[in-house]
C-alpha positions in Angstrom: 0.0 0.0 0.0 1.2 3.5 -0.7 2.3 5.3 2.5 0.3 8.4 3.4 2.2 11.6 3.9 1.3 13.6 7.0 -0.5 16.3 5.0 -3.6 15.3 3.1 -3.4 17.0 -0.3 -7.0 15.8 -1.1 -8.3 17.7 1.9 -6.5 20.9 1.0 -8.0 20.7 -2.5 -11.5 19.9 -1.1 -11.4 22.9 1.2 -10.3 25.1 -1.6 -13.1 23.9 -3.9 -15.6 24.3 -1.1 -14.7 28.0 -0.3 -14.5 28.8 -4.0 -18.0 27.5 -4.3 -19.1 29.9 -1.5 -17.3 32.8 -3.1 -19.2 32.1 -6.4 -22.6 31.0 -5.3 -23.3 33.7 -2.6 -22.8 36.7 -4.9 -24.5 34.9 -7.8 -27.7 34.5 -5.6 -27.5 37.3 -3.1 -25.5 39.8 -5.1 -27.6 39.6 -8.1 -31.1 39.0 -6.6 -30.7 39.8 -2.9 -32.7 36.7 -1.7 -33.4 33.2 -3.1 -37.2 34.0 -3.1 -36.7 37.1 -5.2 -34.5 35.1 -7.6 -37.3 32.6 -8.1 -39.7 35.4 -8.8 -37.4 37.1 -11.4 -35.7 34.1 -13.1 -37.9 32.0 -15.4 -38.7 28.5 -14.1 -36.9 26.8 -17.0 -33.8 28.7 -16.2 -34.0 27.7 -12.6 -34.3 24.0 -13.7 -31.3 24.4 -16.0 -29.2 25.7 -13.2 -30.6 23.2 -10.6 -27.3 21.3 -10.2 -25.6 24.6 -9.4 -28.4 25.6 -7.0 -28.1 22.2 -5.2 -24.4 23.0 -4.6 -25.6 25.8 -2.4 -27.2 23.2 0.0 -23.8 21.4 0.5 -22.6 23.6 3.4 -22.2 20.4 5.5 -19.1 19.7 3.4 -17.2 22.1 5.7 -18.3 19.9 8.7 -17.2 16.7 7.0 -13.7 18.2 6.4 -13.6 19.6 9.9 -14.4 16.2 11.4 -11.9 14.5 9.1 -9.0 16.9 9.7 -9.6 17.1 13.5 -9.7 13.3 13.9 -6.8 12.8 11.6 -4.6 15.3 13.4 -5.4 14.0 16.9 -4.6 10.4 15.8 -1.3 11.5 14.2 -0.3 13.7 17.2 -1.0 11.0 19.8 1.0 8.6 17.6 4.0 11.0 18.1 3.7 10.4 21.8 1.6 13.5 22.6 -1.0 13.1 25.3 -4.6 13.3 24.1 -5.0 16.6 26.0 -2.0 18.1 24.2 -3.1 16.8 20.8 -6.7 18.2 21.1 -6.1 21.5 23.0 -5.5 23.5 19.8 -8.7 22.1 18.3 -10.7 23.1 21.4 -9.2 26.6 21.3 -9.8 27.0 17.6 -13.5 26.0 18.2 -13.9 28.5 21.0 -12.5 31.3 18.9 -14.9 30.4 16.0 -17.8 30.5 18.4 -16.8 34.0 19.5 -16.2 35.2 16.0 -19.5 33.9 14.6 -22.0 36.3 16.3 -19.7 39.2 15.7 -19.6 38.5 12.0 -23.4 38.2 11.9 -23.9 41.6 13.5 -21.1 43.4 11.7 -20.8 41.9 8.2 -23.6 39.4 7.4 -26.0 40.0 4.5 -29.5 41.2 5.2 -31.9 38.4 5.7 -35.5 37.9 6.6 -36.3 38.0 10.3 -36.5 34.3 11.3 -39.2 35.0 13.9 -41.2 37.4 11.6 -40.5 36.7 7.9 -42.3 40.0 6.9 -39.3 41.9 8.3 -35.6 42.1 7.4 -32.6 42.2 9.7 -29.5 44.2 8.7 -26.0 43.9 9.8 -24.0 47.2 10.2 -22.4 46.6 6.8 -25.6 45.7 4.9 -27.5 48.5 6.6 -25.0 51.0 5.3 -25.0 49.6 1.8 -28.8 49.1 1.5 -30.2 52.0 3.5 -27.4 54.4 3.6 -27.7 54.7 7.4 -26.3 53.0 10.5 -28.6 50.2 11.7 -28.1 49.2 15.4 -27.5 45.5 15.8 -30.0 43.4 17.8 -30.2 39.9 19.1 -32.8 38.7 16.6 -30.1 39.0 13.9 -28.2 36.1 15.6 -31.2 33.8 15.1 -30.2 33.4 11.4 -27.5 30.7 12.1 -24.5 30.5 9.8 -22.1 27.6 9.4 -19.5 28.9 11.9 -21.3 28.1 15.2 -21.9 24.5 13.9 -18.1 24.2 13.2 -17.3 25.5 16.6 -19.7 23.3 18.5 -18.8 20.2 16.5 -15.1 20.8 17.3 -15.9 20.2 21.0 -18.1 17.2 20.2 -15.4 15.6 18.0 -12.8 15.9 20.8 -15.2 14.5 23.4 -16.2 11.5 21.2 -12.6 10.7 20.4 -11.7 11.0 24.1 -14.4 8.4 24.9 -13.5 6.1 22.0 -9.8 6.1 22.6 -9.9 5.3 26.3 -8.4 1.9 27.3 -6.5 1.4 24.0 -9.7 2.1 22.0 -7.6 4.0 19.4 -6.6 0.7 17.9 -10.3 -0.5 17.6 -10.8 0.9 14.2 -13.8 -1.2 13.2 -15.6 -0.6 16.5 -15.0 3.2 16.4 -16.3 3.5 12.8 -19.4 1.5 13.5 -20.2 3.7 16.6 -19.6 7.0 14.7 -21.5 5.9 11.6 -24.4 4.6 13.7 -24.7 8.0 15.5 -24.6 9.7 12.1 -27.4 7.6 10.7 -29.6 7.9 13.8 -29.2 11.7 14.0 -29.9 12.2 10.3 -33.1 10.1 10.7 -34.5 12.0 13.7 -33.3 15.6 13.5 -36.1 16.9 11.3 -39.2 15.7 13.3 -37.4 16.8 16.5 -36.6 20.2 15.0 -40.2 20.7 13.9 -41.3 20.1 17.5 -38.7 22.4 19.1 -38.7 25.2 16.6 -42.0 26.9 17.4 -40.9 27.4 21.0 -37.9 29.4 19.9 -40.0 32.5 19.1 -42.2 32.0 22.2 -39.1 32.0 24.4 -37.4 34.9 22.6 -40.5 37.1 23.0 -40.4 36.7 26.8 -37.4 39.1 26.6 -34.4 39.5 28.9 -32.4 36.4 29.5 -34.9 34.4 27.6 -33.7 36.0 24.4 -30.2 34.5 24.9 -31.8 31.1 25.8 -33.7 31.2 22.5 -30.4 31.9 20.7 -28.8 28.9 22.3 -31.7 26.7 21.3 -31.5 28.0 17.7 -27.8 27.1 17.6 -29.0 23.4 17.9 -32.4 23.4 16.2 -34.4 25.3 13.6 -32.0 26.3 10.8 -30.3 24.6 7.9 -26.9 25.1 9.5 -27.9 24.5 13.1 -25.9 21.8 15.1 -28.6 19.3 14.1 -28.2 18.1 11.4 -24.7 19.5 10.8 -23.2 17.1 13.4 -24.1 14.2 11.0 -21.6 15.5 8.5 -18.9 15.8 11.1 -19.5 12.3 12.3 -19.0 10.8 8.9 -15.9 13.0 8.4 -14.5 11.4 11.6 -15.0 8.0 10.0 -12.8 9.0 7.1 -10.3 10.7 9.4 -9.9 7.4 11.3 -9.5 5.4 8.1 -6.9 7.7 6.6 -4.9 8.2 9.8 -4.8 4.5 10.5 -3.5 3.9 6.9 -6.4 1.6 6.1 -6.4 -0.2 2.8 -8.3 1.5 0.0 -10.7 -1.4 -0.3 -11.9 -0.7 3.3 -12.2 3.0 2.6 -14.1 2.3 -0.6 -16.4 -0.2 1.1 -17.1 2.1 4.0 -17.7 5.2 1.8 -19.9 3.3 -0.7 -21.9 1.8 2.1 -22.7 5.1 3.7 -23.0 7.1 0.4 -25.3 4.7 -1.4 -27.5 4.3 1.7 -28.1 8.0 1.7 -28.7 8.3 -2.0 -31.3 5.5 -1.8 -32.8 7.3 1.2 -32.9 10.5 -0.9 -34.7 8.7 -3.8 -37.2 7.1 -1.4 -38.0 10.3 0.6 -38.2 12.4 -2.6 -40.6 9.9 -4.2 -42.8 10.0 -1.1 -42.9 13.8 -1.3 -43.9 13.6 -5.0 -46.6 11.2 -4.2 -48.1 13.0 -1.2 -47.8 16.5 -2.6 -50.6 17.5 -4.9 -48.5 20.1 -6.8 -46.5 19.4 -10.0 -43.0 17.8 -9.7 -41.5 21.2 -10.7 -43.4 23.0 -8.0 -42.4 20.3 -5.5 -38.7 20.8 -6.3 -38.9 24.6 -6.1 -40.8 24.3 -2.8 -38.1 21.9 -1.5 -35.4 24.5 -2.1 -37.4 27.2 -0.3 -36.7 26.1 3.3 -35.6 27.3 6.7 -35.4 23.9 8.4 -33.1 21.7 6.3 -35.2 19.1 4.5 -34.2 15.5 5.1 -34.2 14.9 1.3 -31.4 17.5 0.8 -29.5 16.2 3.9 -29.5 12.7 2.5 -28.5 13.9 -1.0 -25.7 16.0 0.3 -24.3 13.2 2.5 -24.5 10.7 -0.3 -22.7 12.9 -2.8 -20.0 13.9 -0.4 -19.2 10.4 0.7 -18.7 9.4 -3.0 -16.6 12.4 -3.6 -14.4 11.6 -0.6 -13.8 8.1 -2.0 -12.9 9.5 -5.4 -10.5 12.1 -4.1 -8.8 9.6 -1.8 -8.3 7.2 -4.7 -7.1 9.9 -7.2 -4.7 11.6 -4.8 -3.8 9.9 -1.5 -3.1 6.5 -3.0 -0.9 7.8 -5.8 2.9 7.7 -5.8 4.8 10.5 -4.0 5.9 11.9 -7.3 2.3 12.0 -8.6 1.1 13.6 -5.4 3.8 16.2 -5.7 2.7 17.0 -9.2 -0.9 17.3 -8.1 0.1 19.6 -5.3 1.9 21.9 -7.8 -1.0 21.9 -10.3 -3.6 22.7 -7.6 -1.5 25.4 -5.8 -4.1 28.2 -6.3 -7.0 26.0 -5.2 -5.1 25.0 -2.1 -4.3 28.6 -1.3 -8.0 29.3 -1.2 -8.5 26.3 1.1 -5.8 27.5 3.5 -7.8 30.6 4.5 -11.4 29.4 4.4 -12.4 31.2 7.6 -10.9 34.6 6.5 -12.6 34.3 3.0 -15.9 33.3 4.5 -15.8 36.3 6.8 -14.7 38.8 4.1 -16.9 37.4 1.4 -20.0 39.5 2.1 -17.8 42.7 2.4 -16.2 42.6 -1.0 -19.0 40.9 -2.8 -21.5 43.2 -1.2 -19.6 46.3 -2.2 -19.2 45.1 -5.8 -22.8 44.0 -6.1 -24.0 47.4 -4.7 -21.9 49.1 -7.3 -23.3 47.0 -10.2 -26.9 47.6 -9.1 -26.2 51.3 -8.9 -24.5 51.6 -12.3 -27.1 49.5 -14.2 -30.1 51.0 -12.5 -29.5 54.6 -13.7 -27.7 55.8 -10.6 -30.3 54.5 -8.2 -30.2 51.4 -5.9 -34.0 51.0 -6.0 -35.7 49.5 -2.9 -33.8 46.5 -1.9 -35.6 43.1 -2.0 -37.7 44.3 -4.9 -37.1 43.5 -8.6 -35.0 46.1 -10.5 -33.7 46.5 -14.1 -30.3 45.1 -13.2 -31.8 41.7 -12.4 -33.1 41.5 -16.0 -29.8 42.6 -17.6 -28.1 39.4 -18.6 -25.0 41.2 -19.8 -24.6 43.1 -16.6 -25.0 40.0 -14.5 -22.3 38.2 -16.6 -20.0 41.2 -16.2 -20.5 41.1 -12.4 -19.7 37.3 -12.3 -16.5 37.9 -14.2 -15.5 40.8 -12.0 -15.8 39.1 -8.6 -14.1 35.9 -9.9 -11.1 37.9 -11.1 -11.1 39.9 -7.9 -10.9 36.8 -5.6 -8.2 35.1 -7.7 -6.1 38.3 -7.6 -6.8 38.9 -3.9 -5.9 35.4 -2.7 -2.8 35.1 -5.0 -1.5 38.6 -3.8 -2.2 37.7 -0.1 -0.2 34.5 -0.4 2.8 36.6 -1.2 3.0 37.4 2.6 1.8 33.9 3.7 -1.7 35.2 4.5 -0.4 37.3 7.4 -3.0 39.2 9.5 -5.9 36.9 8.4 -8.1 35.1 10.9 -6.1 31.8 10.4 -2.9 33.8 11.2 -4.6 35.2 14.3 -5.8 31.7 15.5 -2.3 30.3 15.0 -0.7 33.0 17.0 -3.2 32.3 19.9 -3.0 28.5 19.8 0.7 28.0 19.1 1.8 28.6 22.7 -0.4 25.6 23.6 1.0 23.3 20.9 3.9 20.9 21.3 4.5 21.3 17.6 4.1 24.8 16.1 1.6 25.1 13.3 3.0 25.3 9.8 -0.3 25.5 8.1 0.0 28.8 6.2 3.6 28.3 5.3 2.6 25.6 2.8 0.5 28.0 0.7 2.8 30.9 0.0 3.6 31.5 -3.6 7.0 29.9 -3.1 5.8 26.9 -1.1 4.6 24.4 -3.7 8.0 22.8 -4.1 8.1 22.1 -0.3 4.6 20.7 0.2 5.7 17.1 0.4 9.1 17.8 2.0 10.1 16.8 5.5 7.3 14.3 6.2 7.8 14.1 9.9 7.0 17.8 10.4 4.1 18.3 8.0 0.6 18.5 9.5 -2.8 19.9 8.6 
């Protein structure tokens, strides 16, 4: 079997592709049309169906949780294998998760896009940035903004759960019980994915009731919403992290590809079959046309089980493919892949920074385009405007932000992404590490030749 290097090139590439998807899909939907609902009212149905595969990519936010579960598990196993204690091996992950949980609400209040009030959909909630761009005035932040949960809280919460589960599983030489650990984690994932939707439907109505009590109850409502009631709440996002942990164990333990393939196919095909069955039931029980059912399925607040199953199935198969095409290649081939995907991996090395900055730069650029192509007027936001019907203007906007992000990331890599959020987290967590993080040093413009060098010191 080909020996794995310490750094997983496939994960670097997957992270890069994932954040590039965010940088493309968010401005395409929100920059052009402000909200998905408005996009559906402006864009003809046949165009929506043509771009349905692209739209479905926007529902795959759980991919970040799969990669988080995989990387955290992989790193803990590798670090403990170098005679680090479990505490030392996991401390940086816990600190990283805590920092993300602190950053998340700040980003929402300061920089997030305007979104419908999750407790009263007839109203909109502005961040400070979106308020300035869309109303020209300062909008004071309030707690109800936080009820629109993004992906960051789930990543932070799952980080703590990942460490806790591994601590339980690895006790009494449990680290070597690969088959047992995989069965436990996969079983948890299957159970949670099956029950999260009905439980969420029961809990969610109480969030507004508790919030409207005011005072400390508002904070309690926010805590509940972190776990239930939104596409990116902890449930169902923890499912993705659990299956990522399965792959992290397999890769860290240098399992044979046949086992990785068997495990991934078993999970992936099960979910794809589940998707077909649940979607078929929806078609049969819903009296609307199939097209209307699909459009209605995409207009959600609580993540539908159909999309959850589809996402898990697709991502499991993609993990198998990327593992085969990259991690089981010769070192020379892996080195060539690393060189050819240098730009993609640069994007993947600063996913947190790009996720936080994305609404800033894309929002500014989108506002400029709406202004220029609407005769010097922004028009009321969240209403159709001439720009939305201008295909040439939309294409020009798409080209503009793609060029911007490529230039931005490439230029930033010249200084090893200094002063970004990843750099900040490394500075905070390095004093607590036995081995200093070398994460960002592998993605400077001069680092490709060193990606697979010095195996003992490389780590994700």
